C-alpha positions in Angstrom: -95.0 -9.0 166.3 -95.9 -8.0 162.8 -94.4 -9.4 159.6 -92.8 -6.7 157.4 -94.5 -6.1 154.1 -91.3 -7.0 152.2 -91.4 -10.5 153.6 -95.0 -11.0 152.6 -94.2 -9.7 149.1 -91.2 -12.0 148.8 -93.4 -14.9 150.0 -96.0 -14.2 147.3 -93.4 -13.5 144.5 -93.0 -17.1 143.3 -96.8 -17.5 143.0 -97.0 -14.2 141.1 -94.2 -15.4 138.8 -95.9 -18.7 138.3 -99.2 -17.1 137.4 -97.5 -14.6 135.0 -95.2 -17.2 133.3 -97.9 -19.9 132.8 -101.0 -17.8 132.3 -100.6 -14.2 131.4 -97.5 -14.3 129.3 -98.7 -17.2 127.1 -101.8 -15.4 126.2 -99.8 -12.4 125.1 -97.4 -14.6 123.3 -100.3 -16.3 121.4 -101.5 -12.8 120.4 -98.1 -11.9 119.1 -97.7 -15.2 117.2 -101.1 -14.8 115.7 -100.2 -11.3 114.5 -97.0 -12.6 112.9 -98.8 -15.4 111.2 -101.5 -13.1 109.8 -98.8 -10.7 108.7 -97.1 -13.5 106.8 -100.4 -14.5 105.2 -101.0 -10.9 104.2 -97.5 -10.5 102.9 -97.8 -13.5 100.6 -101.3 -12.3 99.5 -102.9 -15.7 99.7 -106.4 -14.3 99.6 -105.8 -12.4 96.4 -104.3 -15.5 94.8 -107.5 -17.4 95.4 -109.8 -14.5 94.4 -108.0 -13.9 91.1 -107.2 -17.5 90.3 -109.1 -17.6 87.0 -108.2 -14.1 85.8 -105.9 -14.0 82.9 -102.2 -13.5 83.6 -101.2 -9.8 83.2 -104.8 -9.0 82.3 -104.3 -10.2 78.8 -107.6 -9.9 77.0 -106.5 -9.9 73.3 -108.5 -12.1 71.1 -106.9 -15.6 70.9 -104.7 -15.1 73.9 -107.3 -15.1 76.7 -107.4 -18.9 77.3 -103.6 -19.1 77.2 -103.3 -16.2 79.6 -105.9 -17.9 81.9 -104.0 -21.2 81.8 -100.6 -19.5 82.5 -102.2 -17.5 85.3 -103.7 -20.5 86.9 -100.5 -22.5 86.6 -98.3 -19.8 88.1 -100.8 -19.0 90.9 -101.0 -22.7 91.7 -97.2 -22.8 92.2 -97.4 -19.6 94.3 -100.2 -21.1 96.4 -98.1 -24.3 97.0 -95.1 -22.1 97.9 -97.2 -20.0 100.2 -98.6 -23.0 102.1 -95.1 -24.4 102.5 -93.8 -21.1 103.9 -96.9 -20.6 106.1 -96.5 -24.2 107.4 -92.9 -23.5 108.3 -93.9 -20.3 110.1 -96.6 -22.2 112.0 -94.1 -24.9 113.0 -91.6 -22.3 114.2 -94.3 -20.5 116.2 -95.3 -23.8 117.8 -91.7 -24.4 118.8 -91.4 -20.9 120.3 -94.7 -21.3 122.2 -93.7 -24.7 123.7 -90.1 -23.5 124.4 -91.6 -20.8 126.5 -93.0 -23.4 128.9 -89.8 -25.5 128.8 -87.5 -22.6 129.8 -88.2 -22.8 133.6 -87.9 -26.5 133.5 -84.6 -26.3 131.6 -83.3 -23.8 134.1 -84.2 -26.0 137.0 -82.7 -29.1 135.4 -79.5 -27.2 134.5 -79.2 -25.7 138.0 -79.8 -28.9 139.9 -77.9 -31.0 137.4 -74.8 -28.8 138.0 -75.4 -29.1 141.8 -75.8 -32.9 141.8 -72.9 -33.4 139.3 -70.4 -32.4 141.9 
């Protein structure tokens, strides 16, 4: 007697799901989270703040105002860099929570399912 193909497929389905949930999907999720982080870094133009750190603010090159413009530019860019690092740190923490929540979802589903069964 032969086993129907559907039965074989249903027997392999939990293994396929396990491989997808804990191997393939986290790799894709990491790529998405990396893209989001790099988009935020580009949005806040962190690289250009560092490359133009000692350029005068508003490209002010009039005689007698260059040093003041450089000081103002460095001060404002320092504040922007601190703000950018705070926001990027927050984005990184949120991404880490999302990544680890992905692994916790099946466990939470099982706990809630069996918790509801054993609570009766």
